C-alpha positions as CSV (number, residue, x, y, z in Angstrom):
1,X,-14.9,-26.6,-11.8
2,X,-14.7,-29.5,-14.2
3,X,-16.6,-31.8,-11.8
4,X,-19.3,-29.2,-11.3
5,X,-19.7,-28.9,-15.0
6,X,-20.0,-32.7,-15.4
7,X,-22.6,-33.0,-12.6
8,X,-24.6,-30.0,-13.8
9,X,-24.6,-31.3,-17.4
10,X,-25.8,-34.8,-16.3
11,X,-28.6,-33.3,-14.2
12,X,-29.7,-30.8,-16.9
13,X,-29.8,-33.5,-19.6
14,X,-31.8,-35.9,-17.5
15,X,-34.3,-33.6,-15.9
16,X,-34.5,-30.4,-17.9
17,X,-33.1,-30.5,-21.4
18,X,-35.3,-33.2,-22.9
19,X,-38.4,-31.6,-21.4
20,X,-37.5,-28.3,-23.0
21,X,-36.9,-30.1,-26.4
22,X,-40.3,-31.8,-26.1
23,X,-42.0,-28.5,-25.3
24,X,-40.4,-26.8,-28.2
25,X,-41.3,-29.7,-30.6
26,X,-44.9,-29.6,-29.4
27,X,-45.1,-25.9,-30.0
28,X,-43.7,-26.4,-33.4
29,X,-46.2,-29.1,-34.2
30,X,-49.1,-26.9,-33.0
31,X,-47.8,-24.1,-35.3
32,X,-47.7,-26.5,-38.3
33,X,-51.2,-27.8,-37.5
34,X,-52.5,-24.3,-37.5
35,X,-50.9,-23.7,-40.9
36,X,-52.4,-26.9,-42.1
37,X,-55.8,-25.8,-41.0
38,X,-55.4,-22.5,-42.7
39,X,-54.1,-24.3,-45.8
40,X,-57.0,-26.6,-45.9
41,X,-59.4,-23.7,-45.9
42,X,-57.5,-22.1,-48.7
43,X,-57.6,-25.3,-50.7
44,X,-61.3,-25.7,-50.3
45,X,-61.8,-22.1,-51.4
46,X,-59.2,-22.1,-54.2
47,X,-61.7,-22.0,-57.1
48,X,-59.6,-22.4,-60.3
49,X,-56.3,-21.9,-58.5
50,X,-53.9,-24.8,-58.0
51,X,-53.2,-26.2,-54.6
52,X,-49.7,-24.8,-54.6
53,X,-50.9,-21.3,-55.5
54,X,-53.5,-21.4,-52.8
55,X,-51.1,-22.4,-50.1
56,X,-48.5,-19.7,-51.3
57,X,-51.1,-17.1,-50.6
58,X,-50.7,-17.7,-46.9
59,X,-48.1,-15.2,-45.5
60,X,-46.3,-17.9,-43.4
61,X,-45.8,-20.1,-46.5
62,X,-45.0,-17.4,-49.0
63,X,-41.2,-17.9,-48.7
64,X,-41.4,-21.7,-48.0
65,X,-40.1,-24.1,-50.7
66,X,-42.8,-26.1,-52.6
67,X,-41.8,-29.5,-54.2
68,X,-43.9,-32.0,-56.1
69,X,-42.5,-35.5,-55.9
70,X,-43.8,-39.0,-56.7
71,X,-45.2,-40.9,-53.7
72,X,-42.8,-43.8,-54.4
73,X,-39.8,-41.6,-53.6
74,X,-40.9,-41.5,-50.0
75,X,-40.6,-45.2,-49.3
76,X,-37.5,-44.6,-47.2
77,X,-39.7,-43.4,-44.4
78,X,-42.3,-46.3,-44.0
79,X,-44.4,-44.4,-41.5
80,X,-44.7,-41.3,-43.7
81,X,-45.3,-43.4,-46.8
82,X,-48.1,-45.3,-45.1
83,X,-49.8,-42.1,-43.8
84,X,-49.6,-40.5,-47.2
85,X,-50.9,-43.6,-48.9
86,X,-54.1,-43.4,-46.8
87,X,-54.4,-39.6,-47.2
88,X,-57.3,-38.4,-49.4
89,X,-56.6,-36.2,-52.4
90,X,-56.1,-32.5,-51.5
91,X,-55.9,-33.3,-47.8
92,X,-52.9,-32.1,-45.7
93,X,-50.6,-34.1,-43.4
94,X,-48.3,-32.5,-40.9
95,X,-44.9,-34.1,-40.1
96,X,-43.3,-32.4,-37.2
97,X,-40.1,-34.4,-37.5
98,X,-39.4,-33.0,-41.0
99,X,-41.2,-29.6,-40.3
100,X,-43.1,-30.1,-43.5
101,X,-46.7,-30.1,-44.7
102,X,-47.7,-32.8,-47.3
103,X,-50.6,-32.6,-49.7
104,X,-51.8,-35.5,-51.9
105,X,-52.3,-34.0,-55.4
106,X,-53.4,-37.4,-56.8
107,X,-52.8,-41.1,-56.0
108,X,-49.2,-41.0,-57.1
109,X,-48.0,-37.4,-56.6
110,X,-47.3,-35.6,-53.4
111,X,-46.7,-31.8,-52.8
112,X,-44.1,-31.2,-50.1
113,X,-44.4,-27.7,-48.4
114,X,-41.3,-27.1,-46.2
115,X,-39.4,-27.2,-44.2
116,X,-41.4,-24.5,-42.5
117,X,-39.2,-22.2,-40.5
118,X,-40.8,-21.2,-37.2
119,X,-39.1,-18.7,-34.9
120,X,-40.1,-18.6,-31.2
121,X,-38.4,-18.0,-27.9
122,X,-39.0,-21.6,-26.8
123,X,-37.4,-23.0,-30.0
124,X,-34.5,-20.6,-29.6
125,X,-34.1,-21.5,-26.0
126,X,-34.1,-25.3,-26.8
127,X,-31.4,-24.8,-29.4
128,X,-29.2,-22.7,-27.0
129,X,-30.2,-24.4,-23.8
130,X,-26.9,-26.3,-23.2
131,X,-24.7,-23.3,-24.0
132,X,-26.8,-21.0,-21.8
133,X,-26.7,-23.5,-18.9
134,X,-23.0,-23.9,-19.3
135,X,-22.5,-20.2,-19.2
136,X,-24.8,-19.9,-16.1
137,X,-23.0,-22.7,-14.2
138,X,-19.5,-21.4,-15.0
139,X,-20.7,-17.8,-14.4
140,X,-22.0,-18.7,-11.0
141,X,-18.8,-20.7,-10.2
142,X,-16.6,-17.8,-11.3
143,X,-18.8,-15.3,-9.4
144,X,-18.4,-17.3,-6.2
145,X,-14.6,-17.6,-6.8
146,X,-14.3,-13.9,-7.6
147,X,-16.4,-13.0,-4.6
148,X,-14.1,-15.1,-2.3
149,X,-11.0,-13.5,-3.9
150,X,-12.5,-10.0,-3.5
151,X,-13.4,-10.7,0.2
152,X,-9.8,-12.0,0.8
153,X,-8.5,-8.9,-1.0
154,X,-10.6,-6.6,1.1
155,X,-9.5,-8.4,4.3
156,X,-5.9,-8.0,3.4
157,X,-6.4,-4.3,2.6
158,X,-8.2,-3.9,5.9
159,X,-5.4,-5.5,7.8
160,X,-2.8,-3.5,5.9
161,X,-4.7,-0.3,6.5
162,X,-4.5,-0.9,10.3
163,X,-0.7,-0.9,10.2
164,X,0.3,1.3,7.2
165,X,0.9,5.0,7.3
166,X,-1.8,7.4,6.4
167,X,-0.2,8.4,3.0
168,X,-0.5,4.8,1.8
169,X,-4.1,4.5,2.9
170,X,-5.0,7.5,0.8
171,X,-3.8,5.8,-2.4
172,X,-6.8,5.5,-4.9
173,X,-6.0,2.1,-6.4
174,X,-4.6,-1.3,-5.2
175,X,-1.6,-0.9,-7.6
176,X,-0.9,2.5,-6.2
177,X,-1.1,1.1,-2.7
178,X,1.3,-1.7,-3.6
179,X,3.7,0.8,-5.1
180,X,3.6,2.9,-2.0
181,X,3.9,-0.2,0.2
182,X,7.0,-1.3,-1.7
183,X,8.6,2.1,-1.2
184,X,7.5,2.1,2.5
185,X,9.1,-1.4,3.0
186,X,12.2,-0.4,1.2
187,X,12.6,2.7,3.3
188,X,11.9,0.7,6.5
189,X,14.5,-1.9,5.5
190,X,17.1,0.9,4.8
191,X,16.2,2.5,8.1
192,X,16.5,-0.8,10.0
193,X,19.9,-1.4,8.4
194,X,21.1,2.1,9.4
195,X,19.7,1.6,12.9
196,X,21.5,-1.7,13.3
197,X,24.7,-0.2,12.0
198,X,24.2,2.7,14.4
199,X,23.6,0.4,17.4
200,X,26.7,-1.6,16.5
201,X,28.8,1.5,16.3
202,X,27.2,2.7,19.5
203,X,28.0,-0.5,21.3
204,X,31.6,-0.3,20.1
205,X,31.8,3.3,21.3
206,X,30.3,2.4,24.7
207,X,32.8,-0.3,25.1
208,X,35.6,2.1,24.3
209,X,34.3,4.8,26.6
210,X,33.9,2.5,29.5
211,X,37.4,1.1,29.0
212,X,39.3,4.2,30.2
213,X,37.4,4.9,33.5
214,X,37.3,1.1,34.3
215,X,41.1,0.9,33.7
216,X,41.7,3.8,36.1
217,X,39.5,2.2,38.7
218,X,41.3,-1.1,38.3
219,X,44.7,0.6,38.5
220,X,43.6,2.4,41.7
221,X,42.4,-0.8,43.3
222,X,45.6,-2.5,42.5
223,X,47.7,0.3,44.0
224,X,45.4,0.9,47.0
225,X,46.5,-2.0,49.2
226,X,50.2,-1.0,49.2
227,X,49.9,2.8,49.1
228,X,50.5,5.1,52.0
229,X,47.7,7.2,53.5
230,X,48.0,10.2,51.2
231,X,48.3,8.1,48.1
232,X,45.2,6.1,49.2
233,X,43.3,9.4,49.4
234,X,44.4,10.3,45.9
235,X,43.5,6.9,44.5
236,X,40.1,7.1,46.1
237,X,39.5,10.5,44.5
238,X,40.6,9.0,41.2
239,X,38.1,6.1,41.6
240,X,35.4,8.6,42.6
241,X,36.0,10.7,39.6
242,X,36.0,7.7,37.3
243,X,32.7,6.5,38.9
244,X,31.2,10.0,38.4
245,X,32.3,9.9,34.8
246,X,30.7,6.5,34.3
247,X,27.5,7.7,35.9
248,X,27.4,10.7,33.6
249,X,28.1,8.5,30.6
250,X,25.3,6.1,31.5
251,X,22.9,9.0,31.9
252,X,23.8,10.4,28.6
253,X,23.5,7.0,26.9
254,X,20.0,6.5,28.4
255,X,19.0,10.0,27.3
256,X,20.3,9.5,23.8
257,X,18.6,6.1,23.5
258,X,15.3,7.6,24.6
259,X,15.6,10.2,21.9
260,X,16.4,7.7,19.2
261,X,13.7,5.1,20.0
262,X,10.9,7.6,19.4
263,X,9.3,7.3,22.9
264,X,10.0,10.9,23.8
265,X,6.7,12.8,24.4
266,X,7.0,16.3,22.9
267,X,5.7,19.2,25.1
268,X,5.0,21.9,22.5
269,X,4.7,25.5,23.7
270,X,5.3,29.0,22.4
271,X,8.9,30.0,23.4
272,X,10.7,33.3,23.5
273,X,14.0,32.8,21.8
274,X,15.6,35.5,23.9
275,X,14.6,33.9,27.2
276,X,15.6,30.4,25.9
277,X,19.1,31.5,24.9
278,X,19.6,33.4,28.2
279,X,18.6,30.3,30.2
280,X,20.9,28.1,28.1
281,X,23.9,30.5,28.6
282,X,23.2,30.6,32.3
283,X,23.7,26.8,32.4
284,X,26.9,26.9,30.4
285,X,28.7,30.1,31.3
286,X,30.0,28.8,34.7
287,X,32.0,26.1,32.9
288,X,33.9,28.6,30.8
289,X,34.4,31.8,32.7
290,X,36.9,33.2,30.2
291,X,34.4,33.0,27.3
292,X,31.9,35.8,26.7
293,X,28.5,34.7,25.3
294,X,26.6,37.3,23.3
295,X,23.0,37.1,21.9
296,X,21.7,38.6,18.7
297,X,17.9,38.1,18.8
298,X,15.0,40.5,17.8
299,X,12.2,39.2,19.9
300,X,11.8,36.0,17.8
301,X,9.4,33.2,19.1
302,X,9.1,29.6,18.2
303,X,6.8,26.7,19.0
304,X,9.0,23.8,20.3
305,X,9.7,21.6,23.3
306,X,11.4,24.0,25.7
307,X,13.5,21.5,27.7
308,X,14.6,19.5,24.6
309,X,15.6,22.6,22.6
310,X,17.4,24.1,25.6
311,X,19.3,20.8,26.1
312,X,20.4,20.9,22.4
313,X,21.5,24.5,22.6
314,X,23.4,23.8,25.9
315,X,25.3,20.9,24.3
316,X,26.3,23.1,21.3
317,X,27.2,26.0,23.5
318,X,29.4,23.8,25.7
319,X,31.1,22.5,22.6
320,X,31.7,26.1,21.4
321,X,32.9,27.2,24.8
322,X,35.3,24.3,25.0
323,X,37.2,25.5,21.9
324,X,36.5,29.3,22.0
325,X,39.3,31.7,22.9
326,X,37.3,34.7,24.1
327,X,33.8,34.9,22.7
328,X,30.8,33.0,21.4
329,X,28.0,34.6,19.4
330,X,24.4,33.1,19.3
331,X,22.0,34.6,16.8
332,X,18.5,33.7,15.6
333,X,17.0,34.1,12.1
334,X,13.7,33.0,10.6
335,X,13.5,32.1,6.9
336,X,11.5,29.9,4.5
337,X,9.6,28.2,7.3
338,X,12.7,27.5,9.4
339,X,13.9,29.0,12.6
340,X,17.7,28.9,12.7
341,X,20.0,29.2,15.7
342,X,23.6,30.1,14.9
343,X,26.3,29.4,17.5
344,X,29.6,30.7,16.4
345,X,33.0,30.8,18.3
346,X,36.4,32.2,17.7
347,X,38.2,28.9,18.2
348,X,40.2,26.7,15.8
349,X,37.2,25.8,13.7
350,X,36.3,22.4,12.1
351,X,37.8,21.1,8.9
352,X,35.2,20.8,6.1
353,X,35.9,17.0,5.7
354,X,34.9,16.4,9.3
355,X,31.8,18.6,9.7
356,X,29.4,15.6,9.3
357,X,31.3,13.0,11.5
358,X,31.1,15.2,14.6
359,X,27.4,14.4,15.0
360,X,28.1,10.7,15.3
361,X,28.2,9.3,18.9
362,X,31.6,9.3,20.6
363,X,33.3,11.2,17.8
364,X,35.9,13.8,19.0
365,X,38.2,15.8,16.9
366,X,40.1,16.8,20.0
367,X,42.8,14.1,20.6
368,X,42.4,14.6,24.4
369,X,40.3,11.9,26.1
370,X,39.7,13.8,29.3
371,X,36.2,14.3,30.3
372,X,36.7,18.1,30.8
373,X,38.0,18.6,27.3
374,X,36.4,15.7,25.4
375,X,33.1,15.3,27.2
376,X,31.1,12.1,26.9
377,X,31.1,12.2,23.2
378,X,27.3,12.3,22.9
379,X,26.5,16.0,23.2
380,X,26.3,16.8,19.5
381,X,24.6,13.5,18.7
382,X,21.9,14.3,21.3
383,X,21.5,17.8,19.8
384,X,21.1,16.3,16.4
385,X,18.4,14.0,17.6
386,X,16.5,16.9,19.3
387,X,16.7,18.8,16.0
388,X,15.2,15.9,14.2
389,X,12.3,15.6,16.6
390,X,11.6,19.3,15.7
391,X,11.7,18.4,11.9
392,X,15.1,20.0,11.5
393,X,18.8,19.2,11.7
394,X,22.2,20.7,12.6
395,X,24.9,21.6,10.2
396,X,28.3,23.2,10.4
397,X,28.6,26.2,8.1
398,X,31.0,29.0,7.4
399,X,30.8,31.7,10.1
400,X,28.3,34.6,9.8
401,X,30.2,37.0,12.0
402,X,33.6,36.0,10.8
403,X,34.9,35.1,14.2
404,X,37.3,32.5,12.7
405,X,36.0,29.4,14.5
406,X,33.2,26.9,14.0
407,X,29.6,28.0,13.3
408,X,26.8,25.5,14.1
409,X,23.4,26.1,12.5
410,X,20.5,24.5,14.5
411,X,17.4,24.8,12.3
412,X,13.9,23.6,13.3
413,X,10.6,23.9,11.5
414,X,8.6,27.0,12.2
415,X,5.1,26.0,13.3
416,X,2.3,28.6,13.1
417,X,0.1,26.4,15.2
418,X,0.9,24.0,18.0
419,X,1.4,20.6,16.4
420,X,-0.4,17.6,17.8
421,X,1.8,15.1,19.8
């Protein structure tokens, strides 16, 4: 910017400024000559009036100073002194350099009229030319700089708008967008940290879950070579059971990972809660023939993904059937925009301090590690993920029917219209 100012000032001084000054001076001189011509006419028609009084009658000279001085006092300016010495009496001489009009009153006395102030756009422009040009050059430079910064800003906003959520795009100002963006990034960082911790815990849980069946398989292989025929059959059955358990665990892990990575495509449809619960009970009842499952539902309907919601209910019902003594009650209630499924059993219940942990992967309150009693350890974690996909969650609450056991509340958002995928 400094270099531009220096080059611009040099060019303006050489090619423009002096021409403007000369034009303003020439205009000033023409104005003084016109005044001199008018003054000469006044002097010739002054009658008995003095020269000064005649000139003061001109409107342009009414407020101008008049001073009568000896000619000898003007010897400091040789050119002016010479011109006045040759000037006839009562004749006018215009000096543009001093912006004054000179009148010879006699051979030794000179009347000085001026300086004559003359206001015109050209004279004003000549006086302020350098400042105006400096403002123009710097204004253009700043305008170009601001335009470049604005385009860069718009480009950044466009790129951000392509990747930011819709609620940030709706922000009215840049500061509001930055505030929203800061919160968005902070939330993403927290979610990423939680996701990494979850993956770490999940890997540790997977390693632990794989250890038991792999140990059984390794033990059976070590014993197989020296065992008799009947023992070999038992060992093979043990290995087959362990492999089936591993296969089931892998399937559950893949299903859970699919739910957590957000790649699950939701198939929304209007569902009868009565039919959904009957279908889920039909899938579970065979595992626990001593448990009676009862439904309390008054024709409620919900918009949800049928297969996912059924899977979540099956997992919760299997957990209830595993610990129930005789009965399990499933009821549905709708309140405050939520559809709530309550699954309550008459088992041993869940201590209040452990009601949150049971939804973490591979968390079992039952000390048994058998697959029949302990499951894969992912059932409730999968059910929680399904609930979250339906804008809901699962909690353990105090029982509604006072059966004495655990009461799970699966609540999902009640949609009036089918949401878009």
